N, CA, C and O atoms as CSV, one atom per row, in Angstrom:
chain,resi,resn,atom,element,x,y,z
A,1,MET,N,N,94.719,125.791,122.527
A,1,MET,CA,C,94.158,125.974,123.842
A,1,MET,C,C,93.933,127.459,124.122
A,1,MET,O,O,92.928,127.853,124.713
A,2,LYS,N,N,94.900,128.275,123.679
A,2,LYS,CA,C,94.801,129.717,123.865
A,2,LYS,C,C,93.535,130.271,123.199
A,2,LYS,O,O,92.849,131.111,123.782
A,3,TYR,N,N,93.220,129.803,121.976
A,3,TYR,CA,C,92.052,130.276,121.243
A,3,TYR,C,C,90.750,129.802,121.894
A,3,TYR,O,O,89.744,130.510,121.855
A,4,LEU,N,N,90.767,128.625,122.483
A,4,LEU,CA,C,89.596,128.107,123.169
A,4,LEU,C,C,89.277,128.973,124.389
A,4,LEU,O,O,88.111,129.240,124.682
A,5,PHE,N,N,90.321,129.409,125.096
A,5,PHE,CA,C,90.128,130.276,126.256
A,5,PHE,C,C,89.546,131.627,125.838
A,5,PHE,O,O,88.650,132.153,126.497
A,6,ILE,N,N,90.057,132.181,124.746
A,6,ILE,CA,C,89.555,133.474,124.245
A,6,ILE,C,C,88.097,133.349,123.825
A,6,ILE,O,O,87.281,134.211,124.149
A,7,ALA,N,N,87.767,132.278,123.105
A,7,ALA,CA,C,86.391,132.071,122.660
A,7,ALA,C,C,85.459,131.892,123.841
A,7,ALA,O,O,84.351,132.429,123.833
A,8,ALA,N,N,85.880,131.147,124.862
A,8,ALA,CA,C,85.053,130.929,126.038
A,8,ALA,C,C,84.848,132.231,126.795
A,8,ALA,O,O,83.747,132.498,127.276
A,9,SER,N,N,85.888,133.041,126.909
A,9,SER,CA,C,85.743,134.303,127.628
A,9,SER,C,C,84.836,135.268,126.869
A,9,SER,O,O,84.116,136.046,127.495
A,10,LEU,N,N,84.851,135.236,125.553
A,10,LEU,CA,C,83.946,136.083,124.772
A,10,LEU,C,C,82.503,135.664,124.976
A,10,LEU,O,O,81.624,136.519,125.088
A,11,LEU,N,N,82.245,134.388,125.026
A,11,LEU,CA,C,80.882,133.906,125.239
A,11,LEU,C,C,80.372,134.299,126.619
A,11,LEU,O,O,79.191,134.610,126.777
A,12,LEU,N,N,81.229,134.289,127.597
A,12,LEU,CA,C,80.822,134.644,128.948
A,12,LEU,C,C,80.596,136.145,129.112
A,12,LEU,O,O,79.881,136.566,130.021
A,13,SER,N,N,81.197,136.953,128.242
A,13,SER,CA,C,81.066,138.404,128.375
A,13,SER,C,C,79.942,138.989,127.540
A,13,SER,O,O,79.786,140.210,127.496
A,14,VAL,N,N,79.159,138.157,126.881
A,14,VAL,CA,C,78.041,138.640,126.070
A,14,VAL,C,C,76.971,139.201,127.014
A,14,VAL,O,O,76.579,138.523,127.964
A,15,PRO,N,N,76.498,140.411,126.770
A,15,PRO,CA,C,75.498,141.000,127.670
A,15,PRO,C,C,74.178,140.248,127.591
A,15,PRO,O,O,73.821,139.699,126.548
A,16,ALA,N,N,73.470,140.232,128.692
A,16,ALA,CA,C,72.155,139.608,128.731
A,16,ALA,C,C,71.140,140.588,128.152
A,16,ALA,O,O,71.237,141.797,128.367
A,17,PHE,N,N,70.193,140.069,127.433
A,17,PHE,CA,C,69.155,140.911,126.844
A,17,PHE,C,C,67.895,140.817,127.701
A,17,PHE,O,O,67.352,139.729,127.898
A,18,ALA,N,N,67.438,141.944,128.202
A,18,ALA,CA,C,66.225,141.973,129.019
A,18,ALA,C,C,65.012,141.957,128.118
A,18,ALA,O,O,65.060,142.405,126.972
A,19,GLU,N,N,63.926,141.434,128.649
A,19,GLU,CA,C,62.688,141.466,127.889
A,19,GLU,C,C,62.201,142.905,127.796
A,19,GLU,O,O,62.224,143.641,128.783
A,20,THR,N,N,61.775,143.289,126.644
A,20,THR,CA,C,61.255,144.642,126.458
A,20,THR,C,C,59.905,144.565,125.768
A,20,THR,O,O,59.556,143.556,125.156
A,21,THR,N,N,59.167,145.630,125.877
A,21,THR,CA,C,57.907,145.688,125.163
A,21,THR,C,C,58.172,146.164,123.745
A,21,THR,O,O,59.133,146.887,123.482
A,22,LYS,N,N,57.324,145.755,122.862
A,22,LYS,CA,C,57.479,146.148,121.471
A,22,LYS,C,C,57.134,147.619,121.318
A,22,LYS,O,O,56.237,148.132,121.987
A,23,GLN,N,N,57.850,148.283,120.439
A,23,GLN,CA,C,57.576,149.678,120.149
A,23,GLN,C,C,56.570,149.777,119.019
A,23,GLN,O,O,56.565,148.970,118.089
A,24,THR,N,N,55.731,150.772,119.123
A,24,THR,CA,C,54.790,151.051,118.054
A,24,THR,C,C,55.164,152.392,117.454
A,24,THR,O,O,55.296,153.387,118.167
A,25,ILE,N,N,55.330,152.415,116.169
A,25,ILE,CA,C,55.683,153.653,115.480
A,25,ILE,C,C,54.473,154.108,114.684
A,25,ILE,O,O,53.896,153.347,113.908
A,26,VAL,N,N,54.103,155.357,114.890
A,26,VAL,CA,C,52.987,155.932,114.160
A,26,VAL,C,C,53.560,156.868,113.111
A,26,VAL,O,O,54.249,157.836,113.431
A,27,LEU,N,N,53.273,156.573,111.884
A,27,LEU,CA,C,53.751,157.408,110.785
A,27,LEU,C,C,52.648,158.355,110.362
A,27,LEU,O,O,51.468,158.003,110.350
A,28,THR,N,N,53.055,159.557,110.018
A,28,THR,CA,C,52.106,160.568,109.570
A,28,THR,C,C,52.441,160.925,108.134
A,28,THR,O,O,53.601,161.160,107.794
A,29,GLU,N,N,51.437,160.963,107.314
A,29,GLU,CA,C,51.644,161.337,105.923
A,29,GLU,C,C,51.859,162.843,105.842
A,29,GLU,O,O,51.106,163.617,106.434
A,30,VAL,N,N,52.884,163.254,105.111
A,30,VAL,CA,C,53.177,164.679,104.957
A,30,VAL,C,C,53.231,165.019,103.477
A,30,VAL,O,O,53.560,164.180,102.638
A,31,ASP,N,N,52.904,166.249,103.183
A,31,ASP,CA,C,52.942,166.742,101.814
A,31,ASP,C,C,54.267,167.471,101.605
A,31,ASP,O,O,54.492,168.510,102.226
A,32,PRO,N,N,55.151,166.955,100.745
A,32,PRO,CA,C,56.452,167.599,100.539
A,32,PRO,C,C,56.358,169.025,100.008
A,32,PRO,O,O,57.264,169.823,100.247
A,33,VAL,N,N,55.293,169.365,99.299
A,33,VAL,CA,C,55.125,170.724,98.791
A,33,VAL,C,C,54.915,171.685,99.965
A,33,VAL,O,O,55.481,172.778,99.985
A,34,ILE,N,N,54.105,171.276,100.935
A,34,ILE,CA,C,53.883,172.109,102.115
A,34,ILE,C,C,55.159,172.211,102.935
A,34,ILE,O,O,55.504,173.291,103.416
A,35,LEU,N,N,55.860,171.097,103.098
A,35,LEU,CA,C,57.116,171.124,103.853
A,35,LEU,C,C,58.151,172.045,103.210
A,35,LEU,O,O,58.909,172.720,103.906
A,36,ALA,N,N,58.178,172.067,101.899
A,36,ALA,CA,C,59.153,172.904,101.191
A,36,ALA,C,C,58.907,174.390,101.452
A,36,ALA,O,O,59.819,175.202,101.297
A,37,GLN,N,N,57.692,174.752,101.843
A,37,GLN,CA,C,57.371,176.142,102.131
A,37,GLN,C,C,57.609,176.488,103.601
A,37,GLN,O,O,57.461,177.644,103.997
A,38,GLY,N,N,57.974,175.498,104.407
A,38,GLY,CA,C,58.170,175.703,105.833
A,38,GLY,C,C,59.539,176.274,106.149
A,38,GLY,O,O,60.337,176.564,105.258
A,39,TRP,N,N,59.788,176.427,107.435
A,39,TRP,CA,C,61.060,176.978,107.909
A,39,TRP,C,C,61.935,175.839,108.402
A,39,TRP,O,O,61.469,174.957,109.123
A,40,ARG,N,N,63.187,175.858,108.020
A,40,ARG,CA,C,64.163,174.927,108.578
A,40,ARG,C,C,64.756,175.582,109.818
A,40,ARG,O,O,65.177,176.738,109.777
A,41,ALA,N,N,64.788,174.848,110.907
A,41,ALA,CA,C,65.331,175.402,112.150
A,41,ALA,C,C,66.753,175.903,111.927
A,41,ALA,O,O,67.139,176.932,112.480
A,42,SER,N,N,67.529,175.194,111.132
A,42,SER,CA,C,68.914,175.606,110.887
A,42,SER,C,C,68.994,176.941,110.154
A,42,SER,O,O,70.004,177.640,110.247
A,43,ASP,N,N,67.945,177.298,109.430
A,43,ASP,CA,C,67.935,178.574,108.707
A,43,ASP,C,C,67.483,179.752,109.573
A,43,ASP,O,O,67.891,180.889,109.337
A,44,ILE,N,N,66.641,179.480,110.574
A,44,ILE,CA,C,66.096,180.602,111.337
A,44,ILE,C,C,66.707,180.757,112.730
A,44,ILE,O,O,66.522,181.796,113.364
A,45,LEU,N,N,67.429,179.750,113.219
A,45,LEU,CA,C,68.091,179.926,114.515
A,45,LEU,C,C,69.126,181.040,114.387
A,45,LEU,O,O,69.953,181.028,113.474
A,46,GLY,N,N,69.076,181.979,115.285
A,46,GLY,CA,C,69.972,183.128,115.228
A,46,GLY,C,C,69.407,184.293,114.437
A,46,GLY,O,O,70.021,185.358,114.377
A,47,ALA,N,N,68.232,184.099,113.824
A,47,ALA,CA,C,67.621,185.169,113.023
A,47,ALA,C,C,67.127,186.290,113.923
A,47,ALA,O,O,66.703,186.055,115.054
A,48,LYS,N,N,67.188,187.495,113.414
A,48,LYS,CA,C,66.650,188.652,114.132
A,48,LYS,C,C,65.130,188.577,114.110
A,48,LYS,O,O,64.527,188.127,113.136
A,49,VAL,N,N,64.519,189.030,115.209
A,49,VAL,CA,C,63.063,189.065,115.320
A,49,VAL,C,C,62.649,190.535,115.357
A,49,VAL,O,O,63.265,191.345,116.050
A,50,TYR,N,N,61.602,190.868,114.607
A,50,TYR,CA,C,61.169,192.257,114.450
A,50,TYR,C,C,59.748,192.444,114.967
A,50,TYR,O,O,58.972,191.492,115.049
A,51,ASP,N,N,59.422,193.685,115.315
A,51,ASP,CA,C,58.041,194.024,115.685
A,51,ASP,C,C,57.282,194.418,114.420
A,51,ASP,O,O,57.825,194.336,113.319
A,52,ASP,N,N,56.037,194.844,114.575
A,52,ASP,CA,C,55.208,195.204,113.421
A,52,ASP,C,C,55.756,196.393,112.642
A,52,ASP,O,O,55.511,196.515,111.442
A,53,ALA,N,N,56.501,197.274,113.319
A,53,ALA,CA,C,57.059,198.460,112.656
A,53,ALA,C,C,58.372,198.153,111.938
A,53,ALA,O,O,58.942,199.026,111.284
A,54,GLY,N,N,58.860,196.898,112.060
A,54,GLY,CA,C,60.116,196.548,111.401
A,54,GLY,C,C,61.347,196.833,112.246
A,54,GLY,O,O,62.469,196.795,111.741
A,55,THR,N,N,61.144,197.120,113.539
A,55,THR,CA,C,62.248,197.387,114.457
A,55,THR,C,C,62.705,196.072,115.077
A,55,THR,O,O,61.882,195.267,115.511
A,56,GLU,N,N,64.000,195.860,115.117
A,56,GLU,CA,C,64.528,194.637,115.723
A,56,GLU,C,C,64.240,194.634,117.219
A,56,GLU,O,O,64.535,195.599,117.924
A,57,ILE,N,N,63.654,193.524,117.696
A,57,ILE,CA,C,63.319,193.433,119.123
A,57,ILE,C,C,64.010,192.256,119.806
A,57,ILE,O,O,63.949,192.140,121.030
A,58,GLY,N,N,64.654,191.396,119.055
A,58,GLY,CA,C,65.312,190.250,119.666
A,58,GLY,C,C,65.913,189.333,118.623
A,58,GLY,O,O,66.066,189.689,117.454
A,59,LYS,N,N,66.247,188.137,119.087
A,59,LYS,CA,C,66.878,187.146,118.220
A,59,LYS,C,C,66.286,185.780,118.547
A,59,LYS,O,O,66.072,185.458,119.716
A,60,LEU,N,N,66.024,184.981,117.524
A,60,LEU,CA,C,65.527,183.630,117.730
A,60,LEU,C,C,66.701,182.777,118.200
A,60,LEU,O,O,67.582,182.417,117.420
A,61,ASP,N,N,66.690,182.469,119.478
A,61,ASP,CA,C,67.830,181.809,120.100
A,61,ASP,C,C,67.746,180.289,120.036
A,61,ASP,O,O,68.763,179.617,119.871
A,62,ASP,N,N,66.538,179.745,120.167
A,62,ASP,CA,C,66.394,178.294,120.198
A,62,ASP,C,C,64.953,177.920,119.896
A,62,ASP,O,O,64.075,178.781,119.847
A,63,MET,N,N,64.719,176.642,119.696
A,63,MET,CA,C,63.365,176.134,119.501
A,63,MET,C,C,63.190,174.931,120.401
A,63,MET,O,O,64.129,174.166,120.622
A,64,ILE,N,N,61.979,174.766,120.922
A,64,ILE,CA,C,61.688,173.668,121.834
A,64,ILE,C,C,60.437,172.944,121.339
A,64,ILE,O,O,59.430,173.567,121.002
A,65,VAL,N,N,60.525,171.634,121.305
A,65,VAL,CA,C,59.367,170.799,121.008
A,65,VAL,C,C,59.093,170.007,122.275
A,65,VAL,O,O,59.977,169.321,122.787
A,66,THR,N,N,57.879,170.100,122.780
A,66,THR,CA,C,57.536,169.411,124.019
A,66,THR,C,C,57.426,167.910,123.780
A,66,THR,O,O,57.402,167.451,122.638
A,67,ALA,N,N,57.361,167.157,124.864
A,67,ALA,CA,C,57.238,165.704,124.766
A,67,ALA,C,C,55.985,165.308,123.992
A,67,ALA,O,O,55.978,164.309,123.273
A,68,GLU,N,N,54.926,166.101,124.146
A,68,GLU,CA,C,53.697,165.821,123.401
A,68,GLU,C,C,53.860,166.188,121.929
A,68,GLU,O,O,53.165,165.651,121.066
A,69,GLY,N,N,54.785,167.109,121.650
A,69,GLY,CA,C,55.089,167.485,120.276
A,69,GLY,C,C,53.992,168.225,119.558
A,69,GLY,O,O,54.008,168.308,118.330
A,70,THR,N,N,53.034,168.768,120.294
A,70,THR,CA,C,51.906,169.397,119.621
A,70,THR,C,C,52.176,170.837,119.213
A,70,THR,O,O,51.721,171.270,118.154
A,71,VAL,N,N,52.903,171.585,120.029
A,71,VAL,CA,C,53.166,172.992,119.727
A,71,VAL,C,C,54.655,173.253,119.870
A,71,VAL,O,O,55.204,173.126,120.965
A,72,PRO,N,N,55.311,173.614,118.784
A,72,PRO,CA,C,56.718,174.008,118.942
A,72,PRO,C,C,56.804,175.439,119.478
A,72,PRO,O,O,55.969,176.286,119.160
A,73,TYR,N,N,57.811,175.687,120.281
A,73,TYR,CA,C,58.010,176.999,120.880
A,73,TYR,C,C,59.325,177.595,120.417
A,73,TYR,O,O,60.269,176.879,120.086
A,74,ALA,N,N,59.369,178.912,120.399
A,74,ALA,CA,C,60.583,179.633,120.030
A,74,ALA,C,C,61.081,180.381,121.254
A,74,ALA,O,O,60.302,181.013,121.968
A,75,VAL,N,N,62.383,180.306,121.490
A,75,VAL,CA,C,62.999,181.069,122.566
A,75,VAL,C,C,63.608,182.305,121.922
A,75,VAL,O,O,64.511,182.208,121.091
A,76,VAL,N,N,63.104,183.465,122.314
A,76,VAL,CA,C,63.576,184.732,121.760
A,76,VAL,C,C,64.397,185.431,122.831
A,76,VAL,O,O,63.922,185.645,123.947
A,77,SER,N,N,65.629,185.787,122.491
A,77,SER,CA,C,66.469,186.529,123.436
A,77,SER,C,C,66.330,188.009,123.143
A,77,SER,O,O,66.375,188.444,121.993
A,78,VAL,N,N,66.160,188.774,124.218
A,78,VAL,CA,C,65.931,190.207,124.107
A,78,VAL,C,C,67.008,190.930,124.910
A,78,VAL,O,O,67.314,190.555,126.041
A,79,GLY,N,N,67.574,191.967,124.310
A,79,GLY,CA,C,68.564,192.779,125.014
A,79,GLY,C,C,69.878,192.044,125.202
A,79,GLY,O,O,70.141,191.024,124.565
A,80,GLY,N,N,70.682,192.577,126.077
A,80,GLY,CA,C,71.981,191.976,126.350
A,80,GLY,C,C,73.012,192.362,125.308
A,80,GLY,O,O,72.719,193.022,124.311
A,81,PHE,N,N,74.226,191.924,125.580
A,81,PHE,CA,C,75.334,192.211,124.676
A,81,PHE,C,C,76.260,191.010,124.682
A,81,PHE,O,O,76.746,190.597,125.735
A,82,LEU,N,N,76.504,190.448,123.504
A,82,LEU,CA,C,77.368,189.277,123.340
A,82,LEU,C,C,76.956,188.124,124.260
A,82,LEU,O,O,77.803,187.447,124.841
A,83,GLY,N,N,75.657,187.916,124.380
A,83,GLY,CA,C,75.153,186.824,125.191
A,83,GLY,C,C,75.087,187.097,126.681
A,83,GLY,O,O,74.640,186.240,127.443
A,84,MET,N,N,75.519,188.266,127.110
A,84,MET,CA,C,75.486,188.614,128.536
A,84,MET,C,C,74.220,189.423,128.821
A,84,MET,O,O,73.835,190.284,128.031
A,85,ASN,N,N,73.584,189.143,129.944
A,85,ASN,CA,C,72.391,189.866,130.396
A,85,ASN,C,C,71.229,189.808,129.408
A,85,ASN,O,O,70.432,190.743,129.330
A,86,THR,N,N,71.131,188.727,128.664
A,86,THR,CA,C,69.990,188.591,127.761
A,86,THR,C,C,68.775,188.116,128.554
A,86,THR,O,O,68.901,187.433,129.570
A,87,HIS,N,N,67.627,188.487,128.074
A,87,HIS,CA,C,66.363,188.102,128.678
A,87,HIS,C,C,65.690,187.159,127.684
A,87,HIS,O,O,65.346,187.574,126.577
A,88,ASN,N,N,65.500,185.894,128.066
A,88,ASN,CA,C,64.888,184.909,127.173
A,88,ASN,C,C,63.406,184.772,127.464
A,88,ASN,O,O,63.001,184.631,128.618
A,89,VAL,N,N,62.605,184.814,126.422
A,89,VAL,CA,C,61.169,184.589,126.546
A,89,VAL,C,C,60.766,183.493,125.573
A,89,VAL,O,O,61.443,183.249,124.574
A,90,VAL,N,N,59.664,182.843,125.876
A,90,VAL,CA,C,59.186,181.750,125.034
A,90,VAL,C,C,57.859,182.159,124.406
A,90,VAL,O,O,56.952,182.636,125.088
A,91,VAL,N,N,57.765,181.963,123.099
A,91,VAL,CA,C,56.523,182.238,122.377
A,91,VAL,C,C,56.228,181.038,121.482
A,91,VAL,O,O,57.138,180.309,121.088
A,92,ALA,N,N,54.971,180.842,121.169
A,92,ALA,CA,C,54.607,179.781,120.226
A,92,ALA,C,C,55.165,180.148,118.848
A,92,ALA,O,O,55.112,181.305,118.432
A,93,VAL,N,N,55.688,179.164,118.164
A,93,VAL,CA,C,56.232,179.417,116.830
A,93,VAL,C,C,55.156,179.992,115.918
A,93,VAL,O,O,55.458,180.768,115.011
A,94,SER,N,N,53.912,179.618,116.154
A,94,SER,CA,C,52.814,180.126,115.319
A,94,SER,C,C,52.627,181.637,115.463
A,94,SER,O,O,51.963,182.255,114.631
A,95,ALA,N,N,53.208,182.243,116.512
A,95,ALA,CA,C,53.115,183.692,116.685
A,95,ALA,C,C,54.081,184.435,115.770
A,95,ALA,O,O,53.955,185.644,115.578
A,96,LEU,N,N,55.034,183.718,115.213
A,96,LEU,CA,C,56.020,184.328,114.307
A,96,LEU,C,C,55.542,184.227,112.872
A,96,LEU,O,O,54.949,183.226,112.468
A,97,GLU,N,N,55.806,185.274,112.108
A,97,GLU,CA,C,55.428,185.276,110.692
A,97,GLU,C,C,56.553,185.904,109.876
A,97,GLU,O,O,57.174,186.878,110.301
A,98,LEU,N,N,56.800,185.350,108.736
A,98,LEU,CA,C,57.802,185.906,107.840
A,98,LEU,C,C,57.142,186.992,106.998
A,98,LEU,O,O,56.305,186.709,106.141
A,99,VAL,N,N,57.535,188.251,107.259
A,99,VAL,CA,C,56.965,189.398,106.554
A,99,VAL,C,C,58.118,190.121,105.864
A,99,VAL,O,O,59.023,190.636,106.521
A,100,ALA,N,N,58.075,190.153,104.541
A,100,ALA,CA,C,59.116,190.827,103.751
A,100,ALA,C,C,60.513,190.366,104.196
A,100,ALA,O,O,61.399,191.180,104.455
A,101,ASP,N,N,60.681,189.054,104.276
A,101,ASP,CA,C,61.962,188.430,104.654
A,101,ASP,C,C,62.406,188.763,106.077
A,101,ASP,O,O,63.586,188.622,106.399
A,102,LYS,N,N,61.482,189.201,106.933
A,102,LYS,CA,C,61.793,189.490,108.330
A,102,LYS,C,C,60.911,188.621,109.217
A,102,LYS,O,O,59.701,188.536,109.004
A,103,LEU,N,N,61.509,187.984,110.197
A,103,LEU,CA,C,60.773,187.179,111.154
A,103,LEU,C,C,60.091,188.139,112.130
A,103,LEU,O,O,60.753,188.785,112.943
A,104,THR,N,N,58.759,188.225,112.041
A,104,THR,CA,C,57.999,189.233,112.769
A,104,THR,C,C,57.172,188.599,113.876
A,104,THR,O,O,56.508,187.583,113.671
A,105,LEU,N,N,57.224,189.218,115.060
A,105,LEU,CA,C,56.411,188.802,116.190
A,105,LEU,C,C,55.350,189.889,116.387
A,105,LEU,O,O,55.598,190.907,117.034
A,106,HIS,N,N,54.173,189.656,115.820
A,106,HIS,CA,C,53.106,190.654,115.823
A,106,HIS,C,C,52.671,191.026,117.236
A,106,HIS,O,O,52.513,190.164,118.101
A,107,GLY,N,N,52.483,192.320,117.452
A,107,GLY,CA,C,51.988,192.832,118.717
A,107,GLY,C,C,53.030,192.922,119.814
A,107,GLY,O,O,52.719,193.349,120.925
A,108,ALA,N,N,54.255,192.529,119.525
A,108,ALA,CA,C,55.304,192.555,120.547
A,108,ALA,C,C,56.177,193.789,120.401
A,108,ALA,O,O,56.351,194.327,119.307
A,109,THR,N,N,56.716,194.218,121.521
A,109,THR,CA,C,57.743,195.257,121.543
A,109,THR,C,C,58.866,194.741,122.430
A,109,THR,O,O,58.689,193.772,123.169
A,110,LYS,N,N,60.006,195.383,122.355
A,110,LYS,CA,C,61.114,194.991,123.223
A,110,LYS,C,C,60.695,195.103,124.688
A,110,LYS,O,O,61.041,194.254,125.510
A,111,GLU,N,N,59.949,196.158,125.002
A,111,GLU,CA,C,59.503,196.380,126.377
A,111,GLU,C,C,58.518,195.308,126.834
A,111,GLU,O,O,58.603,194.826,127.963
A,112,SER,N,N,57.582,194.932,125.959
A,112,SER,CA,C,56.595,193.920,126.356
A,112,SER,C,C,57.263,192.552,126.542
A,112,SER,O,O,56.840,191.758,127.383
A,113,LEU,N,N,58.296,192.288,125.762
A,113,LEU,CA,C,59.004,191.013,125.915
A,113,LEU,C,C,59.841,190.987,127.193
A,113,LEU,O,O,59.876,189.972,127.888
A,114,THR,N,N,60.510,192.089,127.504
A,114,THR,CA,C,61.315,192.104,128.724
A,114,THR,C,C,60.453,192.103,129.988
A,114,THR,O,O,60.940,191.789,131.075
A,115,ALA,N,N,59.171,192.456,129.843
A,115,ALA,CA,C,58.254,192.402,130.976
A,115,ALA,C,C,57.808,190.959,131.276
A,115,ALA,O,O,57.310,190.675,132.365
A,116,LEU,N,N,57.989,190.065,130.315
A,116,LEU,CA,C,57.634,188.655,130.530
A,116,LEU,C,C,58.667,187.992,131.426
A,116,LEU,O,O,59.801,188.463,131.511
A,117,PRO,N,N,58.291,186.902,132.098
A,117,PRO,CA,C,59.259,186.185,132.935
A,117,PRO,C,C,60.429,185.662,132.090
A,117,PRO,O,O,60.244,185.238,130.949
A,118,ASN,N,N,61.615,185.699,132.661
A,118,ASN,CA,C,62.793,185.184,131.985
A,118,ASN,C,C,62.733,183.658,131.944
A,118,ASN,O,O,62.474,183.013,132.960
A,119,PHE,N,N,62.971,183.093,130.782
A,119,PHE,CA,C,62.999,181.634,130.635
A,119,PHE,C,C,64.438,181.166,130.821
A,119,PHE,O,O,65.360,181.667,130.176
A,120,GLU,N,N,64.611,180.204,131.709
A,120,GLU,CA,C,65.950,179.665,131.949
A,120,GLU,C,C,65.988,178.208,131.535
A,120,GLU,O,O,65.108,177.429,131.900
A,121,PHE,N,N,67.001,177.843,130.777
A,121,PHE,CA,C,67.187,176.461,130.375
A,121,PHE,C,C,67.631,175.639,131.573
A,121,PHE,O,O,68.468,176.092,132.354
A,122,LYS,N,N,67.105,174.479,131.727
A,122,LYS,CA,C,67.496,173.581,132.835
A,122,LYS,C,C,68.553,172.628,132.369
A,122,LYS,O,O,69.016,171.792,133.146
């Protein structure tokens, strides 16, 4: 009798399943050779960012992919000390280039980046 009660209570506690719409997954063909030449976020997060002259101007703090997923963005932190008083700016990842093993933001200076609006994470 004890087992019948346990079995009945389990049946009564089963969650109800709501009707849902079917999901459609769109797969994109990728070339592994091209991917192998790309950047892994885990490798470049925290990397120093340099200007055209090779002077350090910031650090790659984070990356953001929008809901549309069309353009990834890089959050570059400029200035500050030990994470205090840093100024975060957002640039398109396509603006960054690996030049002589340095992540370079062409045309940028520390001053031009700090003149941009500060990006705050929500």
